[in-house]
N, C-alpha and C positions, 0 to 999 in steps of 0.2 A: 583208353586201354586198347590193347591189340589182341589178336586171336592167333591160334595155331593153324598152319596149313593142314588140309584134310589127309593126314597120314596116321597110321596106327601109333598110339601112345605118343603123339606129337608133344613136344615140350611147349608148355605155355609160359610165357615170360610176362612178369608184372614189373613195371618200371616206375620210377619217380622222377618228376621234374621239380627242381627247387627254384625259388624266387623270393618274393617278399610278400608278407601278408600282415594284416592287422587282426589280432585274435583277442577274444574276450574270455575271461575266466568266470565260470559259474560258481560263485563263492559259496552258495548255500548247499551245494552237493558236488564235492570234488571228484566223484566217480561217474559222472554222467556226461556223455557226449550227445549233443543233439544232431541228428542227421536230417538235413533238409532234402527230401527225396523228390526228384522229378523223373518219372518214367515215360518212355515213348509209348505210343499206342500199341506197339507190338508186345508189350508186357501185359498179360491178362491179369485180372484181379487175383487169381489163384497163384500165378507166378510171382506177383508182387508180395503176396503174403508169405510165400515160400522163401523168397530172398530175405525178407525182414526177419523171419523166424531163424534162418540159418546164420545170418550175421549177428543177430542178437544172442543166439546161443553160444557162438564162438567167443564173443567178448564177455558175456555174463560169467562164463567159466573162469575168466581171468579177473573177475571182480569189478568189471566196468559195465555200466548200463548204457544201452543205446536208447535214445528217445527219438522216435520217428515223427517228423512233422512235415506237413505239406510245405513246399518251398515258398508258396505265396504268403504263408503266415510269418515267416522269419523267426529269429530267435535272438535273445539278448545274452545267452550263455555261450559256452564253448561249443562251437558248431562247425559242421562240415557240410557243404552242399554237394550232393551227388546227383549227376545227370546221366541218364542212359542215352547214348547217341545212336539213333536208329540206323544210319548208314555212314560208315567211316571210310569206305572206298578200299581198294587193294593196298596192302602194306608192302613196303619195300623190303629188300633183303635183310636189313638190320632190324626192322620192327614188325615183321610179318607175324610174330608170335605174341605181340603185345595186346593184352586185353584191357588194360586200364592205366591211367596215369593221374597223379595228383599234381595239380598246377597251382602255384602260388604266384599271383600277379601283383605288381606294385600298387599299393593302395586298395586292393580288393581282398575279399575273403577267399580262402582256398576252395578249390572245386575239384572233385574227383570225377573224371570223365570215363564212362564205361561203354565199351564197344558192344552194343546190343546185337548187331548183325553177326559179329564174330562169336559171341557167347551163344547165340541161337544156333549157329552152325555146329558148335561143339555139342550142344544138347541134342541136336537132331541126329548126329552121328552115333549117339549112344542108344538109339532106338532098339536095336537088336541085342543089346547086351543082356545076358541072363540076370534076372532080378532087378533090372533097371526100373526106376519109378516112371510115372507118366510124364508126358511132355512138359506140363507146367511145372511139376516138381523138379524135373531135370534142369530146366532153365533157371528156376529159382535157386537151385543148389549152386550152379555156376555163378550166377550174378551175386548171390549172397556171399560166396567165398571170395570172389574178386573184390566186392565192396569192403568186406572185412579186412582184406589185405591192404586196401588203400587207406582205410581208417588207421591201420597200423602205421603206414607212412606218415599220416597226419600226427599221430601221437609219438612216434619213435624216430624223429628226424635225425637223431645222431647215429642210429643203427638201421639203415634202410633195408638191408637184406641179411638173412641168417642162413645157416646150413640146413636147418630142419624146421618143421612146423609151419605155421601160417605165413611167416615172412621169408620163406624161400623165394628165390628169384624165378624158379621154374617149377611147373607142375605138369604131370602127365594128364592127358585128357581123361583117361578112365578114372583118375583120382577125383577130378572135378565133378563127375556125375555119379560117383559112388556114394549112395545114401549113408553107408555105414563107415565111411572113411574117418580115421582119427588123425589124419595128416595135416589138419588145419588148426591145431591148437596153438595157443600163445604160450611160449615157454616161460619158465619161472623168472629167468633174468629179464626177459622182455616185459613180463607183467610188472616187475618192480620198476622198470624204467617208465612204463606207461602211467602207472599210478603216481610216481614221483612227478612226472610232467604235469598231470592233472592237478596235483596238490599245489605245486608252485606256480602253475600257469605259464603261459608263453610271454616272451617280451612283446611289447606292443608293436615293435617294428624289428624286422630282421634285415640283415644285409641284403642288398639287391644285386647279386651277380647276374651276368647275362644268362638267359635261359638256354640250356643246351638243347640240341636236337634230340628227339626221342630215339633211344637206342635200346637194343635188347639188353636186359640185365644179366649179370653174371651170377651163376649159382654160388 
């Protein structure tokens, strides 16, 4: 994922890369997605709990439960691996605002890559905002909302971006750190698609187009 440049109300872009993946269906509970989470040392236990709480809340309101599991344990059900990347380097002009991306590689499980350094910068810039939560909570909000967005790409491959709600292509920085924001909800139509996807499962193999370069998403 990518981050926004340090300017007021910078637009944050969340993008998707498509490829090929082998996916399993968790037959005994069609509303559960297992998240195999690996966090870098820069994510404190408090920030980790905050990110899980935020992402879980977003999807639970859509009727989908997230089950958080250490990546070392693995999972036999429908699962997504999420990795926070501590240092992603400077972004180019096309991807400077990118906070995360979902990568599907040939013969491998999908992985959501989260730019921790860029998320941390957004959280840090919210320090002086009136009513802003503490640093761990701010970072957890940013990471949790970004991860929830990437889970959306995982479940909603036919509708990558929407005009409002969680699956918008762009977010303002102050939205990402606003504890009371209601701008990250899953819309009714998107919820129906996600639940239908979980109910029917994914094909065991998807077409394998060439992976495009990461680019800024369109709102």
